[in-house]
DSSP file (Angstrom, degrees, kcal/mol; ACC not computed):
  #  RESIDUE AA STRUCTURE BP1 BP2  ACC     N-H-->O    O-->H-N    N-H-->O    O-->H-N    TCO  KAPPA ALPHA  PHI   PSI    X-CA   Y-CA   Z-CA
    1    1 A X              0   0    0      0, 0.0     0, 0.0     0, 0.0     0, 0.0   0.000 360.0 360.0 360.0 129.5  -56.0   80.4   86.7
    2    2 A X     >  -     0   0    0      1,-0.1     4,-2.4     4,-0.0     5,-0.2  -0.257 360.0-111.0 -72.5 163.4  -58.6   77.6   86.9
    3    3 A X  H  > S+     0   0    0      1,-0.2     4,-2.7     2,-0.2     5,-0.2   0.881 118.2  56.2 -60.7 -37.5  -57.6   74.0   87.8
    4    4 A X  H  > S+     0   0    0      1,-0.2     4,-2.4     2,-0.2    -1,-0.2   0.946 110.3  42.3 -59.8 -50.3  -58.4   73.0   84.3
    5    5 A X  H  > S+     0   0    0      2,-0.2     4,-2.4     1,-0.2    -1,-0.2   0.868 113.8  52.5 -68.2 -35.8  -56.0   75.5   82.7
    6    6 A X  H  X S+     0   0    0     -4,-2.4     4,-2.3     2,-0.2    -1,-0.2   0.934 111.9  45.5 -63.6 -45.7  -53.3   74.7   85.3
    7    7 A X  H  X S+     0   0    0     -4,-2.7     4,-2.3     2,-0.2    -2,-0.2   0.891 111.6  52.8 -64.5 -39.9  -53.5   71.0   84.7
    8    8 A X  H  X S+     0   0    0     -4,-2.4     4,-1.9    -5,-0.2    -1,-0.2   0.913 110.2  47.9 -61.6 -43.5  -53.5   71.6   80.9
    9    9 A X  H  X S+     0   0    0     -4,-2.4     4,-2.3     1,-0.2    -2,-0.2   0.904 110.0  52.2 -64.2 -42.4  -50.3   73.7   81.3
   10   10 A X  H  X S+     0   0    0     -4,-2.3     4,-2.5     1,-0.2    -2,-0.2   0.903 108.4  51.3 -60.6 -41.3  -48.7   71.0   83.5
   11   11 A X  H  X S+     0   0    0     -4,-2.3     4,-2.5     2,-0.2    -1,-0.2   0.892 108.6  51.1 -64.1 -39.8  -49.4   68.4   80.8
   12   12 A X  H  X S+     0   0    0     -4,-1.9     4,-2.5     2,-0.2    -1,-0.2   0.928 111.1  47.9 -61.9 -45.4  -47.8   70.5   78.1
   13   13 A X  H  X S+     0   0    0     -4,-2.3     4,-2.4     1,-0.2    -2,-0.2   0.916 111.6  50.4 -62.2 -43.4  -44.7   71.0   80.2
   14   14 A X  H  X S+     0   0    0     -4,-2.5     4,-2.7     2,-0.2    -1,-0.2   0.911 110.7  49.2 -61.6 -43.7  -44.5   67.3   80.9
   15   15 A X  H  X S+     0   0    0     -4,-2.5     4,-2.4     2,-0.2    -2,-0.2   0.924 111.8  48.3 -62.3 -44.9  -44.9   66.4   77.2
   16   16 A X  H  X S+     0   0    0     -4,-2.5     4,-2.3     1,-0.2    -1,-0.2   0.905 112.6  49.1 -61.5 -41.7  -42.1   68.8   76.2
   17   17 A X  H  X S+     0   0    0     -4,-2.4     4,-2.4     2,-0.2    -2,-0.2   0.928 111.1  48.8 -64.4 -46.2  -39.9   67.5   78.9
   18   18 A X  H  X S+     0   0    0     -4,-2.7     4,-2.2     1,-0.2    -1,-0.2   0.899 111.4  50.6 -61.3 -40.7  -40.4   63.8   77.9
   19   19 A X  H  X S+     0   0    0     -4,-2.4     4,-2.3     1,-0.2    -1,-0.2   0.914 110.4  48.9 -64.0 -42.9  -39.8   64.7   74.3
   20   20 A X  H  X S+     0   0    0     -4,-2.3     4,-2.6     1,-0.2    -1,-0.2   0.890 109.7  52.0 -65.0 -39.4  -36.5   66.5   75.2
   21   21 A X  H  X S+     0   0    0     -4,-2.4     4,-2.7     2,-0.2     5,-0.2   0.918 109.8  49.5 -62.9 -42.6  -35.4   63.5   77.3
   22   22 A X  H  X S+     0   0    0     -4,-2.2     4,-2.1     2,-0.2    -2,-0.2   0.917 111.2  49.7 -61.8 -43.3  -36.1   61.2   74.3
   23   23 A X  H  X S+     0   0    0     -4,-2.3     4,-2.3     1,-0.2    -2,-0.2   0.939 113.8  44.8 -60.0 -47.6  -34.1   63.4   72.0
   24   24 A X  H  X S+     0   0    0     -4,-2.6     4,-2.3     1,-0.2    -2,-0.2   0.896 112.7  49.2 -68.2 -40.9  -31.1   63.6   74.3
   25   25 A X  H  X S+     0   0    0     -4,-2.7     4,-2.4     2,-0.2    -1,-0.2   0.883 112.0  50.0 -67.8 -35.2  -31.0   59.9   75.2
   26   26 A X  H  X>S+     0   0    0     -4,-2.1     4,-3.1    -5,-0.2     5,-0.6   0.927 111.1  49.1 -64.5 -43.9  -31.2   59.1   71.5
   27   27 A X  H  X5S+     0   0    0     -4,-2.3     4,-1.4     1,-0.2    -2,-0.2   0.887 112.2  49.4 -61.3 -39.3  -28.4   61.5   70.8
   28   28 A X  H  <5S+     0   0    0     -4,-2.3    -1,-0.2     2,-0.2    -2,-0.2   0.900 118.3  38.0 -67.7 -41.8  -26.4   59.9   73.6
   29   29 A X  H  <5S+     0   0    0     -4,-2.4    -2,-0.2    -5,-0.1    -3,-0.2   0.931 135.2  15.5 -76.4 -46.9  -26.9   56.3   72.3
   30   30 A X  H  <5S+     0   0    0     -4,-3.1    -3,-0.2    -5,-0.2    -2,-0.2   0.546  97.7 105.9-111.5  -9.8  -26.7   56.7   68.6
   31   31 A X  S  <<S-     0   0    0     -4,-1.4     2,-1.3    -5,-0.6    -4,-0.0  -0.339  72.4-124.0 -73.8 155.0  -25.1   60.1   68.1
   32   32 A X        +     0   0    0     -2,-0.0     2,-0.3     5,-0.0    -1,-0.1  -0.618  52.0 167.2 -95.4  73.8  -21.6   60.5   66.9
   33   33 A X        -     0   0    0     -2,-1.3     2,-0.1    -6,-0.2    -5,-0.0  -0.635  34.0-130.2 -98.6 146.5  -20.5   62.7   69.9
   34   34 A X     >  -     0   0    0     -2,-0.3     4,-2.3     1,-0.1     5,-0.2  -0.272  41.0 -96.2 -75.4 175.2  -17.1   63.7   71.1
   35   35 A X  H  > S+     0   0    0      1,-0.2     4,-2.1     2,-0.2     5,-0.1   0.906 128.4  49.2 -61.8 -41.6  -16.3   63.2   74.7
   36   36 A X  H  > S+     0   0    0      1,-0.2     4,-2.2     2,-0.2    -1,-0.2   0.891 109.2  53.1 -65.0 -39.0  -17.2   66.9   75.5
   37   37 A X  H  > S+     0   0    0      2,-0.2     4,-2.3     1,-0.2    -2,-0.2   0.902 107.9  50.5 -62.5 -41.6  -20.5   66.4   73.6
   38   38 A X  H  X S+     0   0    0     -4,-2.3     4,-2.6     1,-0.2    -1,-0.2   0.916 109.5  50.7 -61.9 -43.5  -21.3   63.4   75.7
   39   39 A X  H  X S+     0   0    0     -4,-2.1     4,-2.3     1,-0.2    -1,-0.2   0.895 109.8  51.3 -62.2 -39.3  -20.6   65.3   78.9
   40   40 A X  H  X S+     0   0    0     -4,-2.2     4,-2.3     2,-0.2    -1,-0.2   0.917 110.9  46.9 -63.5 -44.3  -22.9   68.2   77.7
   41   41 A X  H  X S+     0   0    0     -4,-2.3     4,-2.4     2,-0.2    -2,-0.2   0.915 112.7  49.5 -64.7 -43.3  -25.8   65.8   76.9
   42   42 A X  H  X S+     0   0    0     -4,-2.6     4,-2.2     1,-0.2    -1,-0.2   0.898 110.3  51.2 -63.1 -39.8  -25.4   64.1   80.3
   43   43 A X  H  X S+     0   0    0     -4,-2.3     4,-2.0    -5,-0.2    -1,-0.2   0.911 109.8  49.7 -63.4 -42.1  -25.3   67.5   82.0
   44   44 A X  H  X S+     0   0    0     -4,-2.3     4,-2.1     1,-0.2    -2,-0.2   0.910 110.2  50.5 -63.2 -41.9  -28.5   68.5   80.2
   45   45 A X  H  X>S+     0   0    0     -4,-2.4     5,-2.8     1,-0.2     4,-0.8   0.892 108.9  52.0 -63.6 -38.9  -30.3   65.3   81.2
   46   46 A X  H  <5S+     0   0    0     -4,-2.2     3,-0.4     3,-0.2    -1,-0.2   0.898 108.4  51.9 -62.5 -39.7  -29.2   65.8   84.8
   47   47 A X  H  <5S+     0   0    0     -4,-2.0    -2,-0.2     1,-0.2    -1,-0.2   0.909 114.6  40.3 -65.0 -42.7  -30.7   69.3   84.8
   48   48 A X  H  <5S-     0   0    0     -4,-2.1    -1,-0.2    -5,-0.1    -2,-0.2   0.461 117.1-109.9 -90.5   1.3  -34.1   68.2   83.4
   49   49 A X  T  <5S+     0   0    0     -4,-0.8    -3,-0.2    -3,-0.4    -4,-0.1   0.751  85.4 116.4  85.2  24.0  -34.2   65.1   85.6
   50   50 A X      < +     0   0    0     -5,-2.8    -4,-0.2    -6,-0.2    -5,-0.1  -0.170  47.4 179.3-112.7  39.9  -33.8   62.4   83.0
   51   51 A X              0   0    0     -6,-0.3    -8,-0.1    -5,-0.2    -9,-0.0   0.093 360.0 360.0 -47.8 150.9  -30.5   61.2   84.3
   52   52 A X              0   0    0    -10,-0.1    -1,-0.1   -27,-0.0   -10,-0.0   0.423 360.0 360.0 -90.6 360.0  -28.7   58.3   82.7
């Protein structure tokens, strides 16, 4: 894999990760979540490195 394609792939992964973090933090702030739901969202954020 060339450096170009490797960098392109890394950028795609970064964009997807950032988008998922935005979705989860929005859900955490404005979502109508139960206590268990909040714990689930926080756990997902911890896994992908977007900790609260």
